[in-house]
C-alpha positions in Angstrom: 6.1 -36.7 26.0 2.9 -35.8 25.5 1.1 -37.1 22.3 2.1 -33.4 19.7 5.6 -33.6 20.8 6.1 -37.4 20.2 3.8 -37.3 16.2 5.7 -33.4 15.5 9.3 -34.5 15.5 9.0 -37.7 13.3 7.0 -34.5 11.3 9.5 -32.7 11.1 13.1 -34.9 10.4 11.0 -36.8 7.6 9.7 -33.7 6.1 12.5 -31.3 6.7 11.9 -28.7 3.7 8.1 -28.9 4.7 8.8 -27.9 7.8 11.7 -25.2 7.4 9.1 -23.4 4.5 6.0 -22.9 7.3 8.6 -21.2 9.7 9.8 -19.0 7.0 6.5 -18.5 6.4 5.1 -18.1 9.8 8.6 -16.1 10.9 7.9 -13.5 7.5 4.1 -13.0 8.5 5.2 -11.6 12.1 8.0 -9.6 10.1 5.2 -7.9 7.8 2.5 -7.8 10.6 5.0 -5.5 13.3 6.2 -3.7 10.3 3.2 -2.7 8.5 2.2 -1.6 12.5 5.6 0.3 13.3 5.1 2.4 9.2 4.2 6.1 9.3 2.1 5.0 5.9 -1.0 3.5 7.0 -3.5 1.7 4.4 -7.6 2.9 4.5 -10.7 1.6 3.0 -11.9 3.5 0.0 -15.0 4.7 2.7 -11.9 6.7 4.7 -10.5 7.5 1.6 -13.9 9.2 0.2 -14.2 11.0 3.9 -10.4 12.4 3.6 -11.2 13.5 0.3 -14.3 15.3 0.4 -14.0 16.2 3.7 -10.3 17.1 4.5 -9.0 18.3 1.2 -6.8 15.0 0.4 -4.7 15.1 -2.6 -4.8 11.7 -4.3 -1.2 10.7 -6.0 -2.0 8.0 -8.9 1.0 6.1 -9.2 0.6 4.2 -11.9 1.4 5.0 -15.9 -0.1 7.5 -18.3 -2.2 4.8 -20.3 -3.5 3.4 -16.9 -4.3 6.3 -15.2 -5.8 8.0 -19.2 -8.3 4.7 -18.6 -9.4 5.9 -15.7 -8.3 8.0 -12.6 -10.5 9.4 -9.2 -11.5 13.2 -9.9 -8.1 16.0 -9.5 -5.2 13.2 -8.3 -2.1 13.8 -9.5 -0.6 11.0 -12.3 3.5 11.4 -10.8 5.3 7.7 -11.7 7.0 6.0 -8.7 10.5 7.3 -10.4 10.0 10.6 -9.9 9.3 10.2 -6.2 12.3 8.3 -5.5 14.2 11.1 -7.4 12.2 14.0 -5.2 11.4 15.1 -9.2 7.9 15.2 -8.2 7.1 19.3 -8.0 3.6 18.9 -8.2 3.0 17.7 -5.2 5.7 19.6 -3.0 3.0 22.4 -1.7 1.0 19.7 0.1 4.0 17.8 2.5 0.9 18.7 5.3 -2.4 18.1 3.6 -3.3 14.5 3.6 -1.4 12.5 0.3 -3.6 9.1 -0.6 -0.9 6.7 -2.8 -3.0 5.1 -4.9 -1.6 1.9 -7.7 -3.7 -0.5 -9.3 -3.7 -3.6 -6.7 -2.5 -2.0 -3.2 0.9 -3.5 -3.3 3.6 -1.1 -4.6 1.9 1.7 -2.9 3.2 1.9 0.7 6.8 2.1 -0.9 6.0 4.5 -2.7 4.5 5.7 0.1 7.4 5.1 2.0 9.4 7.8 0.3 6.6 10.8 1.1 7.5 10.7 4.9 10.5 10.4 4.2 10.6 13.9 2.3 8.4 15.3 4.9 4.9 14.4 4.3 3.7 14.7 7.4 -0.2 12.6 6.5 0.5 10.1 4.3 -2.1 7.4 3.3 -2.3 4.1 0.5 -5.4 2.4 -0.6 -6.1 -0.7 0.0 -6.9 -2.5 -3.0 -5.3 0.2 -5.3 -7.6 1.4 -7.8 -9.1 -2.3 -8.4 -10.5 -1.8 -5.1 -12.0 1.8 -6.1 -13.3 0.8 -9.6 -14.4 -2.8 -8.2 -17.1 -0.6 -5.4 -18.7 1.4 -9.3 -17.4 4.7 -7.5 -16.4 7.2 -10.0 -13.5 7.5 -12.5 -12.7 9.8 -14.5 -11.3 8.5 -18.1 -9.4 11.3 -20.4 
């Protein structure tokens, strides 16, 4: 046996919970990485979003609350709550099934799940904005307030 093996076995025996925690984290990272690579919803950055908005007429779907939306949103965004998308009652965007859709949330954490729902509902080109509106605002990009 080599030195590394001789050191690892006693460590694992003495720190079983810590070792199991590291294994669980490692597996979780692999699963999330594979899942994101296989997902039909792709994550884009602010520059890519601007390009899609300006050159490809992308439709922005902002899934934040109405109050958050009023405090600042991207021009011509559609404010639709996640529950309305999940219930397929978001009629305002039905006509955009073949357009590029960019789903935006507060910080980029929940938009991918809603993007997956849109894909299942027949939307063909769904993207999410990395870091959400917080990342957009962090780069001092324009927001409409009303």
